[in-house]
N, C-alpha and C positions, 0 to 999 in steps of 0.2 A: 697607772694608768696605763702605760705602753700595754703591760698585760691583762688589762682587760680590755684592751680595742683590739689586740689580737686576738683575744678569748670570742670578742662577740663577731669578730671580719671568719675566723675560723665555723664558728655555725652560723656564717651565709649558706654555707658548699649545700649544706642538706636542704635549708628552703628554697636553694635556686634548683636542686635536684627536684623537690618535690614539686614546683613548681610547672619546670618541663612536663616533668609525665603527665601533670594532670593536665598542662593545655593542647598536649600531644594526642593523648586518650581522647579526649573531649571532641578536637576535629577529626581524628580518628571517626569516633561516631555518629557525628554529625553528616546528616542527607545528604547527596550529592557527589559525585565523582570531581577530583579537581584537574585529572584526564581532558575529562568534556569540558572542562572551563576553557583551556589550554588551545585547543586545537578547533574549538566552537562548532557550527554545521558542516555537514560534507564528508567528513573522517570516513577512512577507510581502515579493515579491522590490524592488518598492517600499522599503519597510523598510529594506529590507539595503543597498541604493542609498541612500538617499536620510542613513543611518547610515553608509555608506563614504562618503559626500562630505561628512560634517560634521564625520569625523574625518582628513579628507585623505589618506586612503588612498587615492585615486582618482588621484593623481599618480604620475611615475618616481619612483624611488629617490633617484637624487641631487638632483631636484628636492625634495625632504622632504625631505631631510638640509640642503642648502645655508640653504633656510628656516628650519632648526633655528636653523645655527650663527649665522645673523644676527641671529634672535628673542634666543636665548640669551647673543649679544654685547647685548644688548641687559638683559640680567636674566630675559628672560622664557625658560622653561625648559617652557612647557606647563601643560596642564592633562590632569589622570588620567583615562585611557579608562573607568578603574572609577565616579570620582563625579564626574568634573567640576571638581574642589577645583585648585586650580593647587600646582603642584608643588612649587613653595618654599615656599608653605605647609605642605603638605605635611608636608616635610622641617623645617622651622624648629618645628613641634607636636612634633615624634618627636622632634627632634636633644638637648633637655636633658635626658632621660633618657638614651638612650645615654651621652653626656657625663659623667653622673653617675658611672655605671655603670662608665666608662674608670677617671677620676679614682681612686673607692675602688679598685678591681683595682689602678692601680699603686700605688696607696700601699701597700695592705698586700705589693705585691711588691718595698717600693723599701725598706720598715720589716722586713722579717721575709731578705729572699734578700740583700741587703748584710751586716746583723749575721752570717750565719753565713757568707755566705762567705769573711769576716775572718776568721773563729771559724775554720773550717777550711783554713784558708792559715797561719794561727798555730801551729798544733797540727798540723800536717801528719801523718799517719800516725799520731794518739792516737784514741785508744774514740771519742771526741767528734767527730773529722774523719770518723770510719769511719760515724756513725751518720747523722750532717748530709748524706753524701755517699749514702747508700745510701737516705734518708730524696727528694733530689732526684731521684733516680732514681726514685723510685715515681711522682712527682708530675708527672715529665715520662713515663713509662709511661699514667701515669691519663689517659681520655679525658676532655676538659671535660663532655659530657652525663653520661657515665659518675659522674663525681663530683658535677656537682648532682643525679642524681636519689636518689644515697646519703645527701645533704644532707637532702635533703628527705624519704627514706623511714624518716631518724634523728632529727631535728630539728623536722619538722611532725605527720608522722605518728604516731611513736613516742614522741616528748616531747612534742610540740606547743608547744615552746618558739616557732619565730619562721613565719610566715604563706608557704608555699609558691606563691602566685601573686600578683601584682597590684604596682602603688604608691602602697601607702595613705599609709604610714608608710615611717621611715628602718629601722623591722624587714624591710620585702622588698627592700631593698639588701643585707644581710651576707650572707646565700649566693651570691646572685648577684655581688657583688663576690670573693666567695671563687674561687667558680671561677672569676673571669675574670683572677685573678690569681695560680692556682697555677702553672699553666705557667711562668708569665713567673716566679714567684718561685724557680723550678727553675733554669730559666735563667742568672738571675744571681747565684745562689748558686755555680753552675759558673764561671761568666766572671771572676766576682769571686776565686774559687779559684785560680784557673789566672792571672787577671794578677799579681797578689796575691805567686804565688810567681815570678813571675817580676822583681817588684820587690824585694822584700825579699831577694833575693841578689846584688844592687844595692850597688857601696861604697858609698854615700853612705851608704845603711842603716847598713853595719856604723859610719862613722863618724861617724852621731845615736847609737851603742847607746853608742861608745866614751868620747861624750863626755857621759855619762850620762843622758841619755835614757829616762824609762819606754818599755817595752816596748808602754804604749796609746799615748803622744804619737808612736813610732815606724811605729805599724803605722795608726794615724790620720790623721796631719797627716801623715807622709812618704813613706808604702807607697800608703795606700788613694789620696789625691791622683792618686798621675802612675801610679796605674794605671786611672784611673777613663773614660777614653777607649772600649775598649768596652765596657764597662759602660751609659754612654751611649747607644752605640750600639744596644743593645738595648732600653733603654727605652724609645726612639726609636719601633724598630722596634714595638714590640708596643702602645707609646699608641698608634700609627699604628692599627694594624688596629682593635684596640680602640674607635677614633671611628668607624670605620669602617661598624661593627655588628657585636656580639659574635652571631651566627646565630646558634651553636646555643643559648647563653645564654638569650638571650630568647625563643627558644621555647619553651626548658621551664618558665621560670617567666613565660612569658607578659607578658614586658614591649614594652608597645608604642615600640620605638625604632627607629633604621634599618634593623637586622637584619629585624627582623620584617617594617617594611615592605616591603625587596628581597625578601625570602619570598612573601611575600603579589602583591607587583608581578609577579614571571614565574610561577606558577602563571596567575595573569589575562590574561598577553600585555600587559600594560599597558607600554607601548614606552618613552611621555614621564615615568614613573615611575621605571622601572629607568634609563633614561639618566642622569635626574637627579640617582640617588642614589647610584648609580656613579662619575659626572664630581664629585660633591661628595667622596666616599668619596677616589676619585683626588687632592684638592686639596688634604684635610686633610691625606691620608699626605704627599704631597710637603710643602708647610706644615713637616709635623712635623721631615723631614730636614732641612730648612733650619734651624730652630731649633735641631736637634743638633748640626748643624758652627758655627754661632753662639754656642753653649753649650762648644764645645771649646775656641774660642779665650782663653773666658774660666779654664777650666779648666784649661786646658796653654800657657803662653805662649807658647810654640816653633811651636806652630799657626800663631797671627797671626806670627810672629814668620819662617813661611815664606810666607804668604799676603803682606807686606810686599818680603820679596825674591823674590818673581815678579815683585810689579808694579814693582818696582826692575829687572829686567832684562830687560823687555821695553819698558821707556822707555829704557836702554840699548841696546835694539840699533834702538830707531826712529833713535834721534842718529844 
């Protein structure tokens, strides 16, 4: 297992290199001049040249990229063009808001999505199943920004129960968390229902029922655990996306997270901040996928057995 983890971490290096090159190249080809963005109006030619030299934009593209990678390896991702702040310091100051929003959203999705999927599978084709399926389809079809604005209109403007913007208290995260987790909750409900329906038709489920196990025990202990692998994948992928920054949700609720940072940086052609943010998001997404793979081995021992079997076969071939 340790060898597998180290191998996956090594594979992360070319991924991050490719992401950084692609992002910097896109920012390089984007119309506009970051020097003018920084200087504003009324600058002289001497000021323009001096600022361009200070930002390092007078060097060839490949030289700038090579220097960026060398500095990044040492933990220096540069400084923002807009405010001169360190990229990592800026990301670090905004990360807690995004992490909290992602965790809250995923908790809502798991707490409601999993039971809904189990109930739909156990009560297949019943009125309860139909209602839950229609509800999940509505959530899937509902854009996150529209749901966010409708909740603001209802709970903030009309009922005055919850604050609409800011991060002053825990109440500020209720609506953003619901908007973030709604789509994942619907996906979990559908995925859990589908996998549960496949599992509950297996012979060992009929055997458990024949031995007198209750329907709750059969559904939770025997069926759900064996149906969890695709569900864990959905949770991991969506959690990685949320940690990368829920751009639309953060913009609607004015949450100063990574998503809002990326949007503002792209608008101002702030290449160091955009590159650092995207690299960080890619790293988080890859790390979450690795954690999901590790969780697989604990949820389903057959996955771990396959890894061990593959390693043994390689040793036998080497001999």
